[in-house]
C-alpha positions in Angstrom: 21.3 -59.8 12.8 22.1 -59.2 9.2 18.4 -58.9 8.3 17.7 -56.6 11.3 20.6 -54.4 10.3 19.4 -54.1 6.8 15.8 -53.3 8.1 17.2 -50.5 10.2 19.3 -49.1 7.3 16.3 -49.3 5.1 14.2 -47.4 7.7 16.9 -44.7 7.9 17.0 -44.3 4.1 13.2 -44.0 4.1 13.5 -41.2 6.6 16.0 -39.3 4.5 13.7 -39.8 1.5 10.8 -38.3 3.5 13.0 -35.3 4.4 14.0 -35.0 0.7 10.4 -35.2 -0.4 9.5 -32.3 1.8 12.3 -30.2 0.3 11.1 -31.1 -3.2 7.5 -30.1 -2.4 8.7 -26.8 -1.1 10.7 -26.2 -4.2 7.8 -27.1 -6.5 5.6 -24.6 -4.7 7.6 -21.8 -6.4 7.0 -20.4 -9.9 8.9 -21.9 -12.8 9.6 -25.1 -10.9 6.9 -27.4 -12.4 6.1 -25.2 -15.4 6.9 -21.7 -16.5 5.0 -18.6 -15.6 2.9 -17.3 -12.7 0.5 -20.1 -12.0 -1.6 -20.3 -8.7 -1.5 -24.1 -8.6 2.0 -24.8 -7.3 1.6 -22.6 -4.2 -0.9 -25.0 -2.8 1.8 -27.6 -2.4 3.2 -25.5 0.4 0.1 -26.3 2.5 1.3 -29.9 2.7 5.0 -29.8 1.9 6.2 -30.0 5.5 3.9 -32.9 6.5 6.5 -35.6 5.6 9.2 -33.8 7.6 6.9 -33.1 10.6 6.1 -36.8 10.8 9.8 -37.5 11.2 10.2 -34.5 13.6 7.8 -36.0 16.1 9.7 -39.2 16.5 13.3 -38.0 16.3 15.6 -36.4 18.9 17.1 -33.0 18.4 20.3 -34.2 16.8 18.5 -36.3 14.2 16.1 -33.4 13.6 19.0 -31.1 12.8 20.2 -33.5 10.0 16.7 -34.1 8.6 15.9 -30.4 8.7 19.2 -29.7 6.9 18.3 -32.2 4.2 14.9 -30.5 3.7 16.6 -27.1 3.4 19.4 -28.3 1.2 17.1 -29.9 -1.3 14.8 -26.9 -1.2 17.5 -24.4 -1.9 19.2 -26.6 -4.5 16.0 -26.2 -6.4 15.1 -22.6 -6.0 18.6 -21.1 -6.4 19.8 -23.3 -9.3 20.2 -20.0 -11.3 23.3 -19.2 -9.2 25.1 -21.4 -11.7 24.6 -18.7 -14.2 26.6 -16.0 -12.4 30.1 -15.3 -13.7 30.1 -17.8 -16.5 33.8 -17.0 -17.2 35.0 -18.3 -13.9 37.9 -20.7 -13.6 35.9 -22.9 -11.3 32.5 -24.1 -12.1 29.8 -22.2 -10.3 28.3 -25.4 -9.2 30.6 -25.0 -6.2 28.9 -21.7 -5.2 25.4 -23.1 -5.9 25.9 -26.1 -3.6 27.7 -24.0 -1.0 24.8 -21.5 -0.6 22.2 -24.4 -0.6 24.1 -26.1 2.2 24.2 -22.8 4.2 20.5 -22.3 3.6 19.8 -25.8 4.9 21.5 -25.0 8.2 18.6 -22.7 9.1 16.1 -25.6 8.6 18.3 -27.8 10.7 18.5 -25.3 13.4 14.6 -25.0 13.3 14.2 -28.7 13.7 16.8 -29.1 16.4 15.7 -26.1 18.5 12.0 -26.9 18.2 12.6 -30.4 19.4 14.7 -29.3 22.3 12.1 -26.8 23.4 9.4 -29.4 23.0 11.3 -32.0 25.1 12.5 -29.7 27.9 9.4 -27.5 28.4 6.8 -30.0 27.1 5.4 -27.3 24.8 2.5 -28.5 22.5 3.6 -29.0 18.9 1.1 -26.6 17.5 2.7 -23.8 19.6 6.4 -24.4 19.3 6.6 -25.3 15.5 5.3 -22.1 13.9 7.0 -19.8 16.5 10.4 -21.3 16.0 10.1 -21.5 12.2 9.1 -17.8 12.0 12.0 -16.9 14.4 14.7 -18.6 12.3 13.3 -17.1 9.2 13.6 -13.7 10.8 17.2 -14.5 11.8 18.1 -15.6 8.3 16.8 -12.3 6.9 18.9 -10.2 9.3 22.4 -11.6 9.8 25.8 -11.6 8.0 25.9 -9.4 4.9 22.6 -7.7 5.7 20.6 -10.9 5.7 19.2 -13.0 3.0 15.4 -13.4 3.1 15.3 -15.0 -0.4 12.9 -18.0 -0.4 11.0 -17.5 2.8 8.1 -20.0 3.2 5.5 -17.3 3.0 6.7 -16.1 -0.4 5.3 -19.3 -1.9 1.8 -17.9 -1.4 2.2 -14.9 -3.7 -0.7 -16.3 -5.9 -3.0 -17.2 -3.0 -5.5 -14.3 -3.1 -6.6 -14.8 0.6 -3.6 -16.1 2.5 -1.1 -13.5 1.0 -3.3 -10.7 2.5 -2.1 -11.6 6.0 1.2 -9.9 5.0 -0.6 -6.5 5.3 -0.6 -6.9 9.0 2.0 -9.6 9.9 4.4 -9.5 6.9 5.8 -12.6 5.1 6.7 -14.0 8.5 3.0 -14.1 9.4 2.2 -16.1 6.2 5.0 -18.5 7.1 3.6 -19.0 10.5 0.2 -19.9 9.2 1.6 -22.3 6.6 3.5 -24.2 9.4 0.4 -24.2 11.4 -1.6 -25.6 8.5 1.0 -28.3 7.7 0.9 -29.5 11.3 -2.9 -29.7 11.5 -3.0 -31.5 8.1 -0.6 -34.1 9.8 -3.0 -34.4 12.7 -5.9 -34.9 10.2 -3.9 -37.7 8.6 -3.3 -39.3 12.0 -7.0 -39.3 12.8 -7.9 -40.7 9.4 -5.3 -43.4 9.9 -6.8 -44.2 13.4 -10.3 -44.3 11.9 -9.2 -46.8 9.2 -7.4 -49.0 11.7 -10.3 -49.1 14.2 -13.0 -48.8 11.5 -14.5 -45.9 13.4 -13.2 -42.6 14.7 -11.0 -42.9 17.7 -12.5 -40.1 19.8 -10.3 -40.9 22.8 -7.2 -39.9 20.9 -8.6 -36.7 19.4 -6.2 -33.7 20.0 -8.8 -31.7 21.9 -10.0 -34.6 24.0 -11.3 -34.2 27.5 -8.0 -35.6 29.0 -5.9 -33.1 27.1 -8.1 -30.1 28.1 -7.9 -31.1 31.7 -4.1 -31.5 31.4 -3.8 -28.0 29.9 -6.1 -26.4 32.5 -4.8 -28.0 35.6 -1.3 -29.3 35.0 0.2 -26.8 32.5 -1.7 -23.6 32.7 1.2 -21.6 31.2 0.7 -23.5 27.9 -3.0 -22.6 27.9 -2.1 -19.0 28.6 0.4 -18.9 25.7 -2.1 -20.5 23.4 -4.8 -18.0 24.4 -2.4 -15.1 23.9 -1.5 -16.4 20.3 -5.2 -16.8 19.5 -5.9 -13.3 20.8 -3.0 -11.8 18.8 -4.1 -13.5 15.6 -7.7 -12.4 16.2 -6.5 -8.9 16.6 -4.3 -9.0 13.4 -7.1 -10.4 11.3 -9.6 -7.9 12.7 -7.1 -5.1 11.9 -6.8 -6.6 8.3 -10.5 -6.3 7.8 -10.6 -2.7 9.1 -7.7 -1.6 7.0 -9.2 -3.3 3.9 -12.4 -1.5 4.3 -10.5 1.8 4.9 -8.4 1.2 1.7 -11.4 0.4 -0.5 -13.2 3.6 0.7 -10.4 5.9 -0.3 -11.1 7.9 -3.4 -8.2 7.1 -5.8 -6.2 9.5 -8.0 -5.0 8.2 -11.2 -1.3 8.4 -12.5 -0.1 7.0 -15.8 3.4 5.4 -16.0 5.2 3.9 -19.0 7.7 1.3 -18.4 10.5 0.8 -21.0 12.1 -2.6 -21.3 15.3 -2.1 -23.4 16.4 -5.8 -23.8 20.0 -4.7 -24.1 22.9 -7.2 -24.0 25.1 -5.8 -21.3 27.6 -8.6 -21.7 29.0 -6.9 -24.9 31.9 -4.6 -24.9 30.6 -1.1 -24.2 32.7 0.9 -26.7 31.5 4.1 -28.4 29.9 2.3 -31.3 27.8 0.0 -29.1 26.8 2.9 -26.8 25.6 4.8 -29.9 23.6 1.8 -31.0 22.0 1.3 -27.5 21.2 5.0 -27.2 19.6 5.0 -30.6 17.4 2.1 -29.6 16.5 3.8 -26.3 15.6 7.0 -28.0 13.1 5.1 -30.3 11.6 3.3 -27.3 11.3 6.6 -25.3 9.6 8.3 -28.1 7.0 5.4 -28.3 6.4 5.7 -24.6 6.0 9.5 -24.8 3.2 9.1 -27.4 0.7 8.1 -24.7 1.5 11.3 -22.7 2.3 9.5 -19.4 3.1 11.3 -16.2 6.3 9.4 -15.8 8.6 7.2 -17.9 10.7 4.5 -16.4 13.8 3.0 -17.9 14.8 -0.4 -16.5 18.2 -0.9 -14.9 21.3 -0.4 -17.1 19.2 0.9 -20.1 21.2 4.1 -20.1 24.6 3.0 -21.6 26.8 5.5 -19.8 27.3 7.5 -16.6 25.6 10.6 -15.4 27.5 13.5 -14.1 30.8 12.1 -15.2 32.8 14.4 -17.4 34.4 11.7 -19.8 30.9 10.5 -20.6 29.3 13.9 -21.1 28.4 13.2 -24.7 25.9 10.5 -23.7 24.6 12.6 -20.9 23.9 15.5 -23.1 22.1 13.2 -25.6 19.9 11.8 -22.8 19.0 15.3 -21.5 18.1 16.4 -25.0 15.9 13.4 -25.4 14.0 14.1 -22.3 13.6 17.9 -23.1 12.2 16.9 -26.5 9.3 15.1 -24.9 8.9 17.0 -21.6 8.2 14.0 -19.5 10.1 13.3 -16.2 12.1 10.0 -16.4 13.5 7.6 -13.9 16.6 5.6 -14.7 19.8 4.1 -13.2 23.4 5.0 -13.7 26.7 4.2 -11.9 27.7 7.3 -10.0 31.3 8.5 -9.3 31.8 11.2 -6.6 35.2 12.8 -5.7 36.0 14.1 -2.3 39.2 15.8 -1.2 41.0 14.6 1.9 44.3 15.7 3.5 46.0 12.6 1.9 44.5 13.4 -1.5 41.3 12.9 -3.5 39.0 9.9 -2.8 36.5 8.5 -5.3 33.1 7.1 -4.1 31.2 4.6 -6.3 27.4 4.1 -6.2 24.7 2.3 -8.0 22.1 5.1 -8.3 18.7 5.8 -9.5 17.9 9.3 -10.8 14.7 11.3 -11.4 15.2 13.7 -14.3 12.7 16.5 -14.8 11.1 17.5 -18.0 14.1 19.7 -18.9 16.5 16.8 -18.2 17.6 18.3 -14.8 18.4 16.1 -11.9 15.5 16.3 -9.4 16.7 13.6 -7.0 18.9 10.5 -6.7 18.7 7.3 -4.7 21.9 5.4 -3.9 21.4 1.7 -3.6 21.5 0.6 0.1 21.5 -3.2 -0.2 24.4 -4.1 -2.4 24.9 -7.6 -3.9 27.8 -9.4 -2.1 30.3 -10.6 -4.7 28.6 -8.6 -7.5 28.8 -5.0 -6.3 31.3 -5.5 -3.4 33.4 -8.2 -1.9 32.6 -8.3 1.9 35.9 -9.8 3.4 39.5 -9.8 2.6 39.8 -13.5 2.4 36.9 -13.5 0.0 38.6 -10.9 -2.1 41.7 -13.1 -2.4 39.5 -16.0 -3.4 37.7 -14.1 -6.1 41.0 -12.9 -7.5 42.0 -16.5 -7.9 38.6 -17.9 -9.2 37.2 -15.1 -11.4 39.0 -13.8 -14.5 37.6 -10.3 -14.1 36.4 -9.7 -10.6 34.7 -6.4 -9.8 37.4 -3.7 -10.2 36.2 -1.6 -7.2 33.7 -2.0 -4.4 30.5 0.1 -4.6 29.5 1.9 -1.5 26.1 1.6 0.0 23.8 4.6 0.2 22.4 5.8 3.4 19.3 7.7 2.5 15.8 6.2 2.1 15.0 8.6 -0.7 11.5 9.6 -1.7 11.3 11.3 -5.0 8.6 13.9 -5.7 7.2 15.2 -8.9 4.2 17.5 -8.6 1.8 15.6 -6.2 3.5 12.2 -6.8 5.8 10.8 -4.2 7.6 7.5 -4.9 10.7 5.5 -4.0 12.9 3.2 -6.1 14.5 -0.2 -5.3 17.4 -1.4 -7.5 18.0 -5.0 -8.5 17.5 -7.5 -5.6 16.5 -4.8 -3.1 12.9 -5.8 -3.8 13.2 -8.8 -1.5 13.9 -6.6 1.6 10.7 -5.5 3.4 12.5 -3.1 5.7 13.6 -0.9 2.7 10.0 -0.5 1.5 8.5 0.2 4.9 11.1 2.8 5.8 10.5 4.6 2.5 6.7 4.4 3.1 7.1 6.0 6.4 8.9 8.8 4.7 6.0 9.4 2.4 6.4 7.1 -0.6 3.0 6.5 -2.2 4.2 3.9 -4.7 7.3 1.9 -5.5 9.5 1.4 -8.6 11.8 -1.6 -9.0 14.5 -1.3 -11.5 16.4 -4.5 -12.4 18.6 -6.2 -15.0 18.2 -9.9 -14.9 19.4 -10.6 -18.3 22.3 -12.8 -17.0 19.8 -15.3 -15.5 18.3 -16.1 -18.9 14.8 -17.7 -18.7 15.6 -19.3 -15.3 13.3 -19.0 -12.3 15.3 -16.1 -10.8 13.3 -13.3 -12.3 9.9 -14.9 -11.6 10.9 -15.6 -8.0 11.7 -12.0 -7.5 8.3 -11.0 -8.8 6.8 -13.5 -6.3 8.6 -11.7 -3.4 7.8 -8.3 -4.7 4.0 -9.2 -4.4 4.4 -9.0 -0.6 6.0 -5.5 -0.6 2.9 -4.3 -2.5 0.5 -5.9 0.0 2.4 -4.9 3.1 2.3 -1.3 2.1 -1.0 -1.4 0.1 0.9 0.4 -2.6 1.3 -0.2 -6.4 4.6 -1.8 -7.3 6.0 -1.0 -10.8 8.7 -3.5 -11.9 10.8 -2.4 -14.8 13.3 -5.1 -15.9 16.0 -4.8 -18.6 14.9 -8.1 -20.1 11.6 -8.6 -18.2 9.3 -9.2 -16.8 8.2 -5.6 -16.8 4.8 -5.5 -15.1 2.6 -3.9 -12.5 1.7 -5.4 -9.1 -1.4 -3.8 -7.5 -2.0 -3.3 -3.7 -3.8 -6.7 -3.4 -0.9 -8.6 -5.0 -2.5 -9.1 -8.4 0.0 -9.3 -11.3 -0.5 -7.3 -14.4 0.3 -8.4 -18.0 4.1 -8.3 -18.4 6.2 -7.5 -21.6 7.4 -10.9 -22.8 10.9 -11.9 -21.7 13.8 -10.8 -23.9 11.7 -8.6 -26.1 12.1 -4.7 -26.2 8.8 -3.0 -25.5 6.7 -0.4 -23.7 4.2 -1.2 -20.9 1.8 1.7 -20.0 0.0 1.3 -16.7 -2.4 3.3 -14.6 -1.9 3.4 -10.8 -3.5 5.0 -7.9 -1.1 6.1 -5.2 -1.9 5.0 -1.6 -3.1 7.6 0.9 -2.4 5.9 4.3 0.1 3.8 6.2 -0.7 0.2 6.8 -0.1 -1.3 10.3 2.8 -3.3 8.8 4.4 -0.2 7.3 4.2 1.4 10.7 5.6 -1.5 12.8 7.6 -3.6 10.2 8.9 -7.0 11.4 7.1 -6.8 14.7 5.3 -10.1 14.4 8.5 -12.0 13.3 10.6 -10.2 15.9 8.1 -11.2 18.6 8.4 -14.9 17.6 12.2 -14.5 17.9 11.9 -13.0 21.4 9.5 -15.6 22.4 11.7 -18.4 21.1 14.7 -16.8 23.1 12.5 -16.7 26.2 11.7 -20.4 25.7 15.4 -21.2 25.5 16.1 -19.3 28.7 13.3 -21.2 30.5 14.4 -24.5 29.0 17.9 -24.3 30.5 16.9 -23.0 33.9 17.5 -25.5 36.8 15.1 -28.4 36.7 13.1 -27.3 39.8 12.6 -23.8 38.5 11.8 -25.0 35.1 9.2 -27.4 36.6 7.4 -24.5 38.3 7.4 -22.4 35.2 6.0 -25.1 33.0 
């Protein structure tokens, strides 16, 4: 009995190792995991990363699949969000707690995927190739929508930012469509391994066990016609999506482009220092020099990365620095985009009330304000604290928590200068597809991302954000200009190709030429429709799964 017990325990540990191995392979498929930079090689690991977990999934009940799925997700998120430990280095409690907490929360969605897919498989006898990609895409969609505005960071499809073919699927189905295909590929790789294993054991292919054998086809046709119908519908949907992708690609290539020159300014300013008058003067002198260098090329637009302006616009106590900024722009006569905290006062019956925003401004050639965008997706814990209990916790843990909550903006602003129309995304907003699509519908022809990732050092955080931004460019077939305080400041073209960045933690100028888009993609028009359809389909499966047995038998 002792030997049998040890064997069972060894088998259990082997299964956990398989789940952990899947999580590690998913982590390694991201940039800066195996080696620094934007290499196309790690992304290929995502094509096989889920194979070890799927081999467990097939032989395990729904409870066990929740645990194994959670292990996959926990290991995966431990790897890709390691940079969370760098936030608020002056805390009284090590940020390892927050890092592990968020990794554990992310793992819950993987566990829910495994458990719900197994339940639907067992109760409705759905084929694996049908239930797995639908349920995975549905839970990714849920993760990107709930709680504090959703958290789509690290979706499976994002790992294919460097895959020139697979990433194009996002133009019609979004990142969720790429995730769907990756799950499909992983499962069929597992089937191929099974067939190879059978061939080795029998010394010849075991055609009687092939997935599309005569017996299986007959079962699908006569015993479970609903499964065949669902499979046919999915094939038709994907045929339509890929056909639409080809048509839109041809249409995009045939459009005659109109060039626009943009100069990105990477300030490389240490925002952790005390911002007294002498330091602001030093920063402003540095930015004046960089702005002058950018203006030498006579660009149509100059972009300062987030926090490069060391003061506040339209705030009387800081008027000295605002006047200096406007004088600089008037000197070179080139419109400029930059960020600034914004304070607005309104008067109520009970007295004045102040509103605080993180805003992007377009300043005209004379330094005048032509438009502003107030950040919509604020960073929980960084720009606002969402719940009262969390505010109390932050007061106890952080020596200097944020003094006041910022307020989210409500307008999907489209700036316009002459014939150019564009929108800005601030900080981590460039992971939210819905922001870009709504701005595209309002007329934005290209996008500008303004960020300050200096706190993250040379960790994977900034490169991961570039990987996710690739899909915003593809989904809208629009140029994506990324200006980072410490880098990488670079251009992403409508096909997802990355331009040459300014090196990290070096001040510099990056002049680029873009060609604003001239039509809306199907994804820009319909947004998360594919992922939402997977969520609706999963919900319908659950309703059918828990119908009375007689009714469910007729449905299946």
